[in-house]
C-alpha positions as a Markdown table, in Angstrom:
| # | Residue | x | y | z |
|---|---|---|---|---|
| 1 | Met | -5.0 | -26.6 | 17.0 |
| 2 | Lys | -7.7 | -24.2 | 18.0 |
| 3 | Lys | -5.3 | -22.5 | 20.5 |
| 4 | Ser | -2.7 | -22.1 | 17.7 |
| 5 | Ile | -5.2 | -20.7 | 15.3 |
| 6 | Gly | -6.4 | -18.2 | 18.0 |
| 7 | Ile | -2.8 | -17.0 | 18.7 |
| 8 | Leu | -2.2 | -16.7 | 14.9 |
| 9 | Leu | -5.4 | -14.6 | 14.4 |
| 10 | Ser | -4.5 | -12.4 | 17.4 |
| 11 | Val | -1.1 | -11.7 | 16.0 |
| 12 | Leu | -2.6 | -10.9 | 12.6 |
| 13 | Met | -5.0 | -8.5 | 14.1 |
| 14 | Leu | -2.3 | -6.7 | 15.9 |
| 15 | Leu | -0.3 | -6.4 | 12.7 |
| 16 | Leu | -3.2 | -5.1 | 10.8 |
| 17 | Cys | -3.9 | -2.5 | 13.5 |
| 18 | Ala | -0.2 | -1.4 | 13.6 |
| 19 | Val | 0.3 | -1.1 | 9.8 |
| 20 | Pro | -1.9 | 1.2 | 7.7 |
| 21 | Ala | -2.9 | -0.6 | 4.6 |
| 22 | Gly | -5.4 | 1.3 | 2.6 |
| 23 | Ala | -7.8 | 2.0 | 5.4 |
| 24 | Ala | -10.3 | 4.7 | 4.5 |
| 25 | Thr | -9.0 | 7.1 | 7.1 |
| 26 | Ile | -5.6 | 6.9 | 8.8 |
| 27 | Thr | -5.0 | 9.5 | 11.5 |
| 28 | Lys | -1.8 | 11.6 | 11.6 |
| 29 | Thr | -0.9 | 9.9 | 14.9 |
| 30 | Glu | -1.2 | 6.5 | 13.4 |
| 31 | Trp | 0.8 | 7.5 | 10.4 |
| 32 | Asp | 3.6 | 9.0 | 12.4 |
| 33 | Ala | 3.9 | 5.9 | 14.5 |
| 34 | Tyr | 3.9 | 3.7 | 11.4 |
| 35 | Phe | 6.8 | 5.8 | 9.9 |
| 36 | Ala | 8.8 | 5.6 | 13.1 |
| 37 | Asp | 8.3 | 1.8 | 13.6 |
| 38 | Asn | 8.4 | 0.4 | 10.1 |
| 39 | Ala | 11.8 | -0.5 | 8.8 |
| 40 | Asp | 10.5 | -1.0 | 5.3 |
| 41 | Val | 9.5 | 2.6 | 4.8 |
| 42 | Pro | 13.0 | 4.0 | 3.9 |
| 43 | Lys | 13.7 | 1.1 | 1.7 |
| 44 | Gly | 11.1 | 2.4 | -0.8 |
| 45 | Ile | 9.8 | -1.0 | -1.9 |
| 46 | Ile | 7.6 | -0.5 | -5.0 |
| 47 | Leu | 5.7 | -3.1 | -7.0 |
| 48 | Gln | 5.3 | -2.2 | -10.6 |
| 49 | Pro | 3.8 | -4.0 | -13.7 |
| 50 | Gly | 5.9 | -6.5 | -15.6 |
| 51 | Arg | 5.7 | -6.7 | -19.4 |
| 52 | Asp | 2.4 | -8.6 | -19.1 |
| 53 | Glu | 0.3 | -10.3 | -16.4 |
| 54 | Ser | 2.9 | -13.1 | -16.1 |
| 55 | Glu | 5.4 | -10.7 | -14.5 |
| 56 | Arg | 5.8 | -8.1 | -11.8 |
| 57 | Asn | 8.7 | -5.8 | -11.2 |
| 58 | Leu | 10.2 | -4.8 | -7.9 |
| 59 | Ser | 12.6 | -2.1 | -6.8 |
| 60 | Trp | 14.0 | -1.0 | -3.4 |
| 61 | Tyr | 17.0 | 0.8 | -2.0 |
| 62 | Leu | 20.0 | -1.0 | -0.6 |
| 63 | Pro | 22.9 | 0.1 | 1.6 |
| 64 | Glu | 26.3 | 0.5 | 0.1 |
| 65 | Gly | 28.2 | -2.8 | 0.2 |
| 66 | Thr | 25.2 | -5.1 | -0.3 |
| 67 | Glu | 26.4 | -8.3 | -1.9 |
| 68 | Lys | 23.1 | -10.0 | -2.7 |
| 69 | Cys | 19.5 | -9.0 | -3.2 |
| 70 | Ala | 16.5 | -11.2 | -4.2 |
| 71 | Ala | 12.8 | -11.5 | -3.9 |
| 72 | Leu | 11.1 | -14.6 | -2.6 |
| 73 | Leu | 7.7 | -15.6 | -4.1 |
| 74 | Ser | 5.2 | -18.0 | -2.8 |
| 75 | Glu | 1.5 | -18.9 | -3.2 |
| 76 | Ser | 1.2 | -19.4 | 0.6 |
| 77 | Pro | 1.0 | -16.6 | 3.2 |
| 78 | Asp | 3.6 | -18.5 | 5.3 |
| 79 | Met | 6.0 | -18.3 | 2.3 |
| 80 | Ser | 6.4 | -22.1 | 2.2 |
| 81 | Gly | 7.9 | -23.4 | -1.0 |
| 82 | Ala | 9.1 | -19.9 | -1.9 |
| 83 | Glu | 11.0 | -19.4 | -5.1 |
| 84 | Ala | 13.9 | -17.0 | -5.1 |
| 85 | Phe | 14.4 | -14.5 | -7.9 |
| 86 | Asp | 17.8 | -12.9 | -7.8 |
| 87 | Gly | 18.1 | -9.2 | -8.4 |
| 88 | Glu | 20.6 | -6.9 | -10.0 |
| 89 | Thr | 22.0 | -3.8 | -8.2 |
| 90 | Val | 22.3 | -0.3 | -9.7 |
| 91 | Arg | 24.4 | 2.4 | -8.2 |
| 92 | Thr | 22.4 | 5.5 | -7.4 |
| 93 | Ala | 23.4 | 9.1 | -7.6 |
| 94 | Gln | 23.8 | 9.2 | -3.8 |
| 95 | Gly | 26.4 | 6.4 | -3.9 |
| 96 | Asp | 24.4 | 3.6 | -2.5 |
| 97 | Leu | 22.4 | 0.9 | -4.4 |
| 98 | Ala | 19.0 | 0.1 | -5.7 |
| 99 | Ala | 17.7 | -3.5 | -6.3 |
| 100 | Lys | 15.9 | -4.5 | -9.5 |
| 101 | Val | 14.0 | -7.8 | -9.5 |
| 102 | Thr | 11.5 | -9.2 | -12.0 |
| 103 | Leu | 9.1 | -11.9 | -10.9 |
| 104 | Thr | 8.2 | -14.3 | -13.7 |
| 105 | Gly | 5.9 | -17.3 | -14.4 |
| 106 | Leu | 2.8 | -15.8 | -12.8 |
| 107 | Ala | -0.6 | -17.3 | -13.6 |
| 108 | Glu | -3.7 | -15.2 | -14.2 |
| 109 | Asn | -6.3 | -14.8 | -11.4 |
| 110 | Asn | -4.0 | -16.0 | -8.7 |
| 111 | Thr | -2.7 | -14.6 | -5.4 |
| 112 | Tyr | 1.0 | -14.4 | -4.5 |
| 113 | Tyr | 3.1 | -13.5 | -1.5 |
| 114 | Tyr | 6.5 | -12.0 | -1.6 |
| 115 | Thr | 9.3 | -10.6 | 0.6 |
| 116 | Cys | 12.4 | -8.6 | -0.4 |
| 117 | Glu | 15.7 | -10.0 | 0.8 |
| 118 | Thr | 18.9 | -7.9 | 1.2 |
| 119 | Asp | 22.0 | -9.9 | 2.3 |
| 120 | Gly | 19.7 | -12.3 | 4.2 |
| 121 | Glu | 17.6 | -9.6 | 5.8 |
| 122 | Lys | 13.9 | -9.9 | 4.8 |
| 123 | Ser | 11.2 | -7.3 | 4.5 |
| 124 | Asp | 7.7 | -7.8 | 5.7 |
| 125 | Ile | 5.6 | -10.2 | 3.7 |
| 126 | Tyr | 3.3 | -8.5 | 1.1 |
| 127 | Ser | 0.8 | -10.0 | -1.4 |
| 128 | Phe | -0.6 | -9.2 | -4.8 |
| 129 | Ser | -3.1 | -10.8 | -7.1 |
| 130 | Thr | -3.1 | -11.2 | -10.9 |
| 131 | Thr | -6.2 | -10.7 | -13.0 |
| 132 | Gly | -7.7 | -11.8 | -16.3 |
| 133 | Asp | -9.2 | -9.6 | -19.1 |
| 134 | Ser | -11.2 | -7.5 | -16.6 |
| 135 | Phe | -9.7 | -5.3 | -13.9 |
| 136 | Thr | -10.0 | -2.0 | -12.1 |
| 137 | Ala | -7.4 | 0.8 | -11.9 |
| 138 | Leu | -7.1 | 4.0 | -9.8 |
| 139 | Tyr | -6.0 | 6.9 | -12.1 |
| 140 | Thr | -4.7 | 10.0 | -10.5 |
| 141 | Thr | -1.9 | 12.5 | -11.1 |
| 142 | Asp | 0.2 | 15.2 | -9.5 |
| 143 | Ile | 0.2 | 13.5 | -6.1 |
| 144 | His | 3.1 | 16.0 | -5.3 |
| 145 | Val | 4.5 | 14.4 | -2.2 |
| 146 | Ser | 6.8 | 17.2 | -1.0 |
| 147 | Glu | 9.8 | 17.7 | 1.2 |
| 148 | Glu | 9.9 | 21.4 | 2.1 |
| 149 | Glu | 12.8 | 23.1 | 3.9 |
| 150 | Asp | 10.6 | 24.8 | 6.4 |
| 151 | Asp | 8.7 | 21.6 | 7.3 |
| 152 | Pro | 10.9 | 18.5 | 7.3 |
| 153 | Ala | 7.8 | 16.3 | 7.9 |
| 154 | Cys | 5.9 | 17.7 | 4.9 |
| 155 | Tyr | 6.6 | 14.7 | 2.7 |
| 156 | Lys | 5.3 | 12.4 | 5.4 |
| 157 | Asn | 2.1 | 14.4 | 5.9 |
| 158 | Gln | 1.4 | 14.7 | 2.2 |
| 159 | Ala | 1.9 | 11.0 | 1.7 |
| 160 | Leu | -0.8 | 10.5 | 4.3 |
| 161 | Leu | -3.4 | 12.2 | 2.1 |
| 162 | Phe | -2.5 | 10.0 | -0.8 |
| 163 | Ser | -2.8 | 7.0 | 1.5 |
| 164 | Asn | -6.3 | 8.0 | 2.5 |
| 165 | Val | -7.4 | 8.7 | -1.0 |
| 166 | Leu | -6.1 | 5.2 | -1.9 |
| 167 | Gly | -8.0 | 3.7 | 1.0 |
| 168 | Gln | -11.2 | 5.3 | -0.1 |
| 169 | Ala | -10.6 | 4.1 | -3.7 |
| 170 | Ile | -10.1 | 0.6 | -2.5 |
| 171 | Glu | -13.4 | 0.8 | -0.5 |
| 172 | Lys | -15.3 | 2.2 | -3.4 |
| 173 | Ser | -13.9 | -0.3 | -6.0 |
| 174 | Gly | -14.0 | -3.4 | -3.8 |
| 175 | Gly | -10.3 | -3.9 | -4.6 |
| 176 | Leu | -7.8 | -2.3 | -7.0 |
| 177 | Asp | -5.7 | -4.2 | -9.6 |
| 178 | Leu | -3.6 | -1.3 | -10.9 |
| 179 | Leu | -2.4 | 2.2 | -9.9 |
| 180 | Leu | -2.0 | 4.8 | -12.7 |
| 181 | Ser | -0.2 | 8.1 | -11.9 |
| 182 | Ala | 0.4 | 10.6 | -14.7 |
| 183 | Gly | 3.5 | 12.2 | -13.3 |
| 184 | Asp | 4.7 | 14.5 | -10.5 |
| 185 | Gln | 4.6 | 11.8 | -7.9 |
| 186 | Gly | 7.1 | 14.0 | -6.0 |
| 187 | Ser | 7.7 | 17.8 | -6.1 |
| 188 | Ser | 11.5 | 17.8 | -6.1 |
| 189 | Gly | 12.4 | 14.3 | -7.4 |
| 190 | Leu | 13.8 | 13.4 | -4.0 |
| 191 | Arg | 14.1 | 9.9 | -2.4 |
| 192 | Lys | 12.2 | 10.8 | 0.7 |
| 193 | Glu | 9.2 | 11.8 | -1.4 |
| 194 | Tyr | 9.2 | 8.5 | -3.2 |
| 195 | Thr | 9.7 | 6.3 | -0.2 |
| 196 | Ala | 6.9 | 8.2 | 1.5 |
| 197 | Leu | 4.7 | 7.7 | -1.6 |
| 198 | Val | 4.9 | 3.9 | -1.3 |
| 199 | Ala | 5.0 | 3.7 | 2.5 |
| 200 | Asp | 1.4 | 2.4 | 2.8 |
| 201 | Ala | 1.5 | -1.4 | 2.9 |
| 202 | Ser | -1.4 | -1.6 | 0.4 |
| 203 | Val | 0.7 | 0.1 | -2.3 |
| 204 | Lys | 3.0 | -2.9 | -2.2 |
| 205 | Gly | 0.1 | -5.1 | -3.2 |
| 206 | Ile | -1.0 | -3.2 | -6.3 |
| 207 | Pro | 1.3 | -2.7 | -9.4 |
| 208 | Phe | 2.0 | 1.0 | -9.6 |
| 209 | Ala | 2.5 | 2.5 | -13.1 |
| 210 | Thr | 4.0 | 6.0 | -13.0 |
| 211 | Ala | 4.8 | 8.6 | -15.7 |
| 212 | Leu | 7.7 | 11.0 | -15.3 |
| 213 | Gly | 6.5 | 14.6 | -14.5 |
| 214 | Asn | 8.4 | 17.8 | -14.8 |
| 215 | His | 8.8 | 17.9 | -11.0 |
| 216 | Asp | 10.1 | 14.3 | -10.9 |
| 217 | Arg | 12.7 | 15.5 | -13.3 |
| 218 | Lys | 14.1 | 18.1 | -10.8 |
| 219 | Gly | 16.0 | 15.3 | -9.0 |
| 220 | Ala | 17.8 | 12.1 | -10.0 |
| 221 | Asp | 16.0 | 9.5 | -7.8 |
| 222 | Tyr | 13.1 | 8.6 | -10.1 |
| 223 | Arg | 15.6 | 6.7 | -12.2 |
| 224 | Tyr | 16.6 | 4.5 | -9.3 |
| 225 | Phe | 13.3 | 4.3 | -7.5 |
| 226 | Thr | 11.5 | 2.7 | -10.5 |
| 227 | Asn | 11.8 | -0.7 | -12.3 |
| 228 | Leu | 10.0 | -0.4 | -15.6 |
| 229 | Pro | 9.3 | -3.1 | -18.2 |
| 230 | Asn | 10.1 | -2.6 | -21.9 |
| 231 | His | 11.9 | 0.6 | -20.9 |
| 232 | Thr | 13.4 | 2.5 | -23.9 |
| 233 | Arg | 15.8 | 5.4 | -23.5 |
| 234 | Thr | 17.2 | 7.1 | -26.6 |
| 235 | Pro | 20.3 | 9.3 | -26.4 |
| 236 | Phe | 18.1 | 12.4 | -26.1 |
| 237 | Ala | 15.7 | 11.0 | -23.5 |
| 238 | Ser | 15.4 | 12.4 | -20.0 |
| 239 | Phe | 18.0 | 11.1 | -17.6 |
| 240 | Gln | 15.4 | 10.0 | -15.2 |
| 241 | Cys | 13.2 | 7.9 | -17.5 |
| 242 | Gly | 12.3 | 7.1 | -21.1 |
| 243 | Asp | 9.2 | 5.5 | -22.6 |
| 244 | Trp | 7.9 | 2.2 | -21.5 |
| 245 | Trp | 4.9 | -0.1 | -22.0 |
| 246 | Phe | 3.0 | -3.0 | -20.5 |
| 247 | Val | 0.0 | -5.2 | -21.3 |
| 248 | Lys | -2.8 | -6.0 | -18.8 |
| 249 | Gly | -5.8 | -7.9 | -20.1 |
| 250 | Arg | -6.5 | -6.7 | -23.6 |
| 251 | Val | -5.1 | -3.2 | -22.9 |
| 252 | Leu | -1.8 | -1.9 | -24.1 |
| 253 | Phe | -0.5 | 0.8 | -21.8 |
| 254 | Leu | 2.0 | 3.2 | -23.3 |
| 255 | Val | 3.7 | 5.4 | -20.7 |
| 256 | Met | 5.5 | 8.3 | -22.3 |
| 257 | Asp | 8.0 | 10.9 | -21.1 |
| 258 | Ser | 6.3 | 14.1 | -22.3 |
| 259 | Asn | 9.2 | 16.2 | -20.9 |
| 260 | Asn | 11.2 | 14.9 | -23.9 |
| 261 | Pro | 10.3 | 16.6 | -27.2 |
| 262 | Asp | 12.0 | 14.0 | -29.3 |
| 263 | Gly | 8.8 | 13.2 | -31.3 |
| 264 | Ala | 10.6 | 10.9 | -33.7 |
| 265 | Ala | 11.7 | 8.6 | -30.9 |
| 266 | His | 8.3 | 8.6 | -29.3 |
| 267 | Ser | 6.6 | 7.7 | -32.6 |
| 268 | Ala | 9.0 | 4.9 | -33.3 |
| 269 | Phe | 8.6 | 3.5 | -29.7 |
| 270 | Ile | 4.7 | 3.4 | -30.0 |
| 271 | Lys | 4.7 | 1.8 | -33.4 |
| 272 | Lys | 7.0 | -0.9 | -32.2 |
| 273 | Ala | 4.9 | -1.6 | -29.1 |
| 274 | Val | 1.7 | -1.7 | -31.2 |
| 275 | Arg | 3.3 | -4.2 | -33.6 |
| 276 | Gln | 4.4 | -6.4 | -30.8 |
| 277 | Asn | 0.9 | -6.5 | -29.3 |
| 278 | Pro | -1.5 | -7.2 | -32.1 |
| 279 | Asp | -4.1 | -8.7 | -29.7 |
| 280 | Ala | -4.5 | -5.6 | -27.6 |
| 281 | Lys | -7.9 | -4.2 | -28.2 |
| 282 | Trp | -7.5 | -1.0 | -26.2 |
| 283 | Arg | -4.6 | 1.5 | -26.4 |
| 284 | Val | -4.1 | 3.8 | -23.4 |
| 285 | Leu | -1.4 | 6.4 | -23.5 |
| 286 | Met | -0.3 | 8.0 | -20.2 |
| 287 | Met | 2.0 | 11.0 | -19.9 |
| 288 | His | 2.3 | 14.1 | -17.8 |
| 289 | His | 1.4 | 17.2 | -19.8 |
| 290 | Asp | -2.2 | 18.4 | -20.4 |
| 291 | Leu | -2.9 | 19.2 | -24.1 |
| 292 | Trp | -6.4 | 20.5 | -24.4 |
| 293 | Gly | -7.5 | 21.9 | -21.0 |
| 294 | Gln | -6.1 | 25.4 | -21.8 |
| 295 | Thr | -6.9 | 26.5 | -18.3 |
| 296 | Met | -3.6 | 28.4 | -17.7 |
| 297 | Pro | -2.9 | 31.1 | -20.2 |
| 298 | Lys | 0.7 | 31.5 | -19.1 |
| 299 | Arg | 1.4 | 27.9 | -20.2 |
| 300 | Glu | -0.3 | 28.2 | -23.6 |
| 301 | Lys | 2.9 | 28.8 | -25.5 |
| 302 | Glu | 4.3 | 25.5 | -24.2 |
| 303 | Asn | 1.0 | 23.7 | -24.7 |
| 304 | Arg | 0.7 | 24.8 | -28.3 |
| 305 | Leu | 4.0 | 23.2 | -29.0 |
| 306 | Leu | 3.0 | 20.1 | -27.1 |
| 307 | Arg | -0.2 | 19.8 | -29.1 |
| 308 | Leu | 1.7 | 20.2 | -32.4 |
| 309 | Leu | 4.1 | 17.4 | -31.3 |
| 310 | Trp | 1.7 | 14.9 | -29.7 |
| 311 | Ser | -1.6 | 15.2 | -31.6 |
| 312 | Pro | -0.3 | 13.5 | -34.8 |
| 313 | Ile | 1.5 | 10.8 | -32.8 |
| 314 | Ile | -1.7 | 10.0 | -30.9 |
| 315 | Asp | -3.9 | 10.1 | -34.0 |
| 316 | Glu | -1.6 | 8.0 | -36.1 |
| 317 | Asn | -1.4 | 5.2 | -33.5 |
| 318 | Asn | -5.2 | 5.1 | -32.8 |
| 319 | Ile | -5.0 | 5.8 | -29.1 |
| 320 | Asp | -8.4 | 5.3 | -27.4 |
| 321 | Ile | -7.7 | 7.2 | -24.2 |
| 322 | Ala | -4.9 | 9.5 | -23.1 |
| 323 | Leu | -4.4 | 10.0 | -19.3 |
| 324 | Leu | -2.8 | 13.4 | -18.6 |
| 325 | Gly | -1.9 | 15.7 | -15.7 |
| 326 | His | 0.2 | 18.8 | -15.1 |
| 327 | Ser | -2.5 | 21.5 | -15.1 |
| 328 | His | -4.2 | 20.3 | -11.8 |
| 329 | Tyr | -7.6 | 20.9 | -13.4 |
| 330 | Trp | -9.8 | 17.8 | -13.8 |
| 331 | Ser | -11.4 | 17.5 | -17.3 |
| 332 | Val | -12.6 | 15.1 | -20.0 |
| 333 | Ser | -12.2 | 16.1 | -23.6 |
| 334 | Asn | -14.6 | 15.6 | -26.4 |
| 335 | Val | -13.5 | 12.9 | -28.9 |
| 336 | Val | -10.6 | 14.7 | -30.6 |
| 337 | Tyr | -9.0 | 14.0 | -34.0 |
| 338 | Asp | -6.7 | 16.2 | -36.0 |
| 339 | Arg | -6.9 | 18.8 | -33.1 |
| 340 | Glu | -10.7 | 19.2 | -33.6 |
| 341 | Thr | -13.8 | 17.9 | -31.8 |
| 342 | Val | -15.4 | 15.1 | -33.9 |
| 343 | Gln | -17.9 | 14.0 | -31.3 |
| 344 | Ala | -19.1 | 15.8 | -28.2 |
| 345 | Val | -18.7 | 14.3 | -24.7 |
| 346 | Glu | -21.2 | 15.4 | -22.1 |
| 347 | Lys | -21.7 | 14.5 | -18.5 |
| 348 | Asp | -22.2 | 10.8 | -18.0 |
| 349 | Ser | -21.6 | 10.0 | -21.7 |
| 350 | Val | -21.5 | 6.6 | -23.4 |
| 351 | Ile | -19.4 | 6.7 | -26.6 |
| 352 | Glu | -19.4 | 3.8 | -29.1 |
| 353 | Asn | -16.5 | 3.3 | -31.5 |
| 354 | Ala | -15.0 | 6.7 | -30.9 |
| 355 | Gln | -13.4 | 8.2 | -34.1 |
| 356 | Gly | -10.6 | 9.7 | -32.3 |
| 357 | Thr | -9.2 | 10.0 | -28.8 |
| 358 | Val | -10.6 | 11.0 | -25.4 |
| 359 | Tyr | -8.2 | 12.9 | -23.2 |
| 360 | Leu | -8.6 | 12.7 | -19.4 |
| 361 | Val | -6.9 | 15.0 | -17.0 |
| 362 | Ser | -7.2 | 14.5 | -13.2 |
| 363 | Gly | -6.6 | 17.1 | -10.5 |
| 364 | Ser | -3.7 | 17.1 | -8.1 |
| 365 | Ile | -3.9 | 15.2 | -4.8 |
| 366 | Asn | -1.9 | 17.6 | -2.6 |
| 367 | His | -1.9 | 20.8 | -4.7 |
| 368 | Pro | -5.3 | 21.2 | -6.3 |
| 369 | Arg | -5.9 | 24.6 | -8.0 |
| 370 | Gly | -8.3 | 26.9 | -6.4 |
| 371 | Gly | -9.4 | 30.5 | -6.2 |
| 372 | Ala | -8.4 | 31.6 | -9.7 |
| 373 | Glu | -10.8 | 32.3 | -12.5 |
| 374 | Phe | -10.4 | 29.9 | -15.5 |
| 375 | Thr | -12.0 | 28.6 | -18.6 |
| 376 | Tyr | -11.6 | 25.4 | -20.5 |
| 377 | Gly | -10.5 | 25.1 | -24.1 |
| 378 | Pro | -13.0 | 24.4 | -27.0 |
| 379 | Asn | -12.1 | 20.7 | -27.1 |
| 380 | Ile | -13.1 | 20.0 | -23.4 |
| 381 | Gly | -16.4 | 18.3 | -23.0 |
| 382 | Val | -16.8 | 18.1 | -19.2 |
| 383 | Gly | -14.9 | 20.0 | -16.5 |
| 384 | Val | -15.3 | 21.0 | -12.8 |
| 385 | Glu | -16.4 | 24.4 | -11.4 |
| 386 | Asp | -14.2 | 24.0 | -8.3 |
| 387 | Pro | -10.7 | 22.7 | -9.1 |
| 388 | Gly | -9.7 | 23.1 | -5.5 |
| 389 | Arg | -11.3 | 19.8 | -4.5 |
| 390 | Val | -9.3 | 16.6 | -4.3 |
| 391 | Val | -10.6 | 14.1 | -7.0 |
| 392 | Tyr | -9.6 | 10.7 | -8.2 |
| 393 | Asn | -10.8 | 8.3 | -10.9 |
| 394 | Leu | -11.7 | 4.6 | -10.9 |
| 395 | Ile | -11.4 | 2.9 | -14.3 |
| 396 | Asp | -13.0 | -0.4 | -15.0 |
| 397 | Phe | -11.5 | -2.2 | -18.0 |
| 398 | Thr | -13.3 | -5.1 | -19.8 |
| 399 | Pro | -12.7 | -6.4 | -23.3 |
| 400 | Asp | -15.7 | -4.5 | -24.7 |
| 401 | Ala | -15.8 | -1.3 | -22.5 |
| 402 | Val | -13.8 | 1.1 | -20.5 |
| 403 | Thr | -15.7 | 3.0 | -17.8 |
| 404 | Val | -14.3 | 5.9 | -15.9 |
| 405 | Lys | -15.9 | 7.1 | -12.7 |
| 406 | Ala | -14.7 | 10.4 | -11.2 |
| 407 | Tyr | -15.0 | 10.8 | -7.4 |
| 408 | Asp | -14.9 | 13.7 | -5.1 |
| 409 | Tyr | -12.7 | 12.6 | -2.2 |
| 410 | Glu | -14.4 | 14.9 | 0.4 |
| 411 | Thr | -17.9 | 13.5 | -0.3 |
| 412 | Gly | -16.9 | 10.1 | -1.6 |
| 413 | Glu | -19.5 | 10.6 | -4.4 |
| 414 | Val | -19.2 | 10.0 | -8.1 |
| 415 | Phe | -19.6 | 13.3 | -10.1 |
| 416 | Asn | -19.1 | 12.0 | -13.6 |
| 417 | Thr | -19.1 | 8.7 | -15.5 |
| 418 | Leu | -17.7 | 8.1 | -19.0 |
| 419 | Thr | -18.0 | 4.8 | -20.8 |
| 420 | Leu | -16.3 | 3.9 | -24.1 |
| 421 | Thr | -17.3 | 0.8 | -26.0 |
| 422 | Lys | -15.7 | -0.7 | -29.0 |
| 423 | Thr | -16.7 | -3.6 | -31.2 |
| 424 | Asp | -14.0 | -6.0 | -32.5 |
| 425 | Gly | -12.6 | -4.7 | -35.8 |
| 426 | Ala | -13.9 | -1.2 | -35.4 |
| 427 | Gln | -12.0 | 1.2 | -37.6 |
| 428 | Lys | -10.4 | 4.6 | -36.7 |
| 429 | Pro | -9.9 | 7.4 | -39.2 |
| 430 | Ala | -7.2 | 7.0 | -41.9 |
| 431 | Phe | -4.1 | 9.0 | -41.1 |
| 432 | Ser | -3.2 | 11.1 | -44.1 |
| 433 | Pro | 0.3 | 11.1 | -45.8 |
| 434 | Ala | 0.5 | 14.9 | -45.4 |
| 435 | Arg | 0.0 | 14.6 | -41.6 |
| 436 | Ala | 2.6 | 11.8 | -41.5 |
| 437 | Ala | 5.1 | 14.1 | -43.2 |
| 438 | Gly | 4.3 | 16.9 | -40.8 |
| 439 | Arg | 4.7 | 14.5 | -37.8 |
| 440 | Trp | 8.1 | 13.4 | -39.1 |
| 441 | Phe | 9.3 | 17.0 | -39.6 |
| 442 | Thr | 8.1 | 18.1 | -36.2 |
| 443 | Gly | 9.5 | 15.0 | -34.5 |
| 444 | Met | 13.0 | 15.7 | -36.0 |
| 445 | Leu | 13.0 | 19.3 | -34.9 |
| 446 | Gly | 12.0 | 18.0 | -31.4 |
| 447 | Lys | 15.0 | 15.7 | -31.4 |
| 448 | Ile | 17.4 | 18.6 | -31.8 |
| 449 | Tyr | 15.7 | 20.6 | -29.0 |
| 450 | Ala | 15.7 | 17.4 | -26.8 |
| 451 | Phe | 19.5 | 17.2 | -27.0 |
| 452 | Phe | 20.0 | 20.7 | -25.5 |
| 453 | Asp | 17.1 | 20.3 | -23.1 |
| 454 | Asn | 18.5 | 17.1 | -21.7 |
| 455 | Leu | 22.0 | 18.6 | -21.5 |
| 456 | Gly | 20.6 | 21.5 | -19.5 |
| 457 | Asn | 18.9 | 19.1 | -17.1 |
| 458 | Tyr | 22.2 | 17.2 | -16.6 |
| 459 | Phe | 24.0 | 20.4 | -15.5 |
| 460 | Asp | 21.1 | 21.3 | -13.3 |
| 461 | Leu | 21.3 | 18.0 | -11.5 |
| 462 | Lys | 25.1 | 18.3 | -11.1 |
| 463 | Lys | 24.6 | 21.8 | -9.5 |
| 464 | Lys | 22.2 | 20.2 | -7.0 |
| 465 | Gly | 25.0 | 17.7 | -6.0 |
| 466 | Phe | 23.9 | 14.6 | -7.8 |
| 467 | Asp | 26.9 | 12.5 | -8.8 |
| 468 | Ile | 26.0 | 11.6 | -12.4 |
| 469 | Pro | 28.8 | 10.7 | -14.9 |
| 470 | Phe | 28.0 | 12.3 | -18.2 |
| 471 | Gly | 28.0 | 8.9 | -19.9 |
| 472 | Glu | 25.0 | 7.9 | -17.8 |
| 473 | Met | 22.9 | 10.5 | -19.7 |
| 474 | Leu | 23.2 | 8.2 | -22.8 |
| 475 | Lys | 22.3 | 4.9 | -21.1 |
């Protein structure tokens, strides 16, 4: 028995050395070897949230002609007594397939092991853990894994930085329960970018919630790469993704496609999700576009329209925190309601029963801004002097508080802490009938614009060689 255990431990140690899994620092040599040797990398296996903690969603790419795909789930690392969950296949724009599987019947505060099976061929074994009402998330944005024509290995190298940021975040947090990314996971919406994004084995053990960014919308693959719960696409939604939601603990996460200006559809989607989850104490909205940073004058025309569209939707639905990206400038807003500051947020603030929404924007992982002069808008409470540094955020969620710690990746140190507390039954400001009428009118105008914008995106994708039947735009 001792000899068998010794052999098993030796094999495990070899595997751990060979496969980067959230280590604080992975060298380029180790990363290149991992890419070359790991058959699971091009499959793009991604673990995503299910509709609540009793579910997890899986997706991965399949070769054309695949007859059966499934995920096997066990509570034992040797996969004994595994239960099979059959998947459905979706044809991609490249003519092959993607698998979509939902794991159900999960218990809180438990550890599970899974493997993805394609016509009898199994992936490596990965594990994940479920949580209760308290959990920790990594929030980042604009990871921008890129494939560039003059550097075919660029996507691989930029995925390495994300892997090392993730490794440091796991170390600092003592373990992550959720990954939140507010868009532009890739730079061109290409499959190689996404498969590189999830190459690190540790990513496959943490549910990865992603929003659609404007760069993700440049290709077709985001649609096939993801497997999103409660996913709603209206006829005018982006081809790649609509709006979706999930619940974890007492938090309702609303993940929105801010590329789509159909405000009427967004408002209806959020209202329905809120009605279906009356026990959710916290409401977190995540989307790609920055609203209040105002750091880039050339984007202010677009941002004014976005503020006009989204501000009333967020206010009317009593959103506690909005997680945003796009500008690549890290910032925390004051408490904002009706486009005005109602309570100041300073460095290391504690806010009780906020009478509005706090907007958080994180910096880019691979493409932080730097060198240019900039100023923040009047609704920003805390910003950074040097946006060229790589930053990330750890968010601790409990029933009574949400605490955001912002980290400088280079130093590994916290540079700002924000804590929101809320008592049960705390009230938000009443949304006026006049603002409701304005929100409806703006939303309907957005619906008209969304039709033509989505049509333009369809023709752009066709020009790039993606085989997309027109009817798919409406599904």
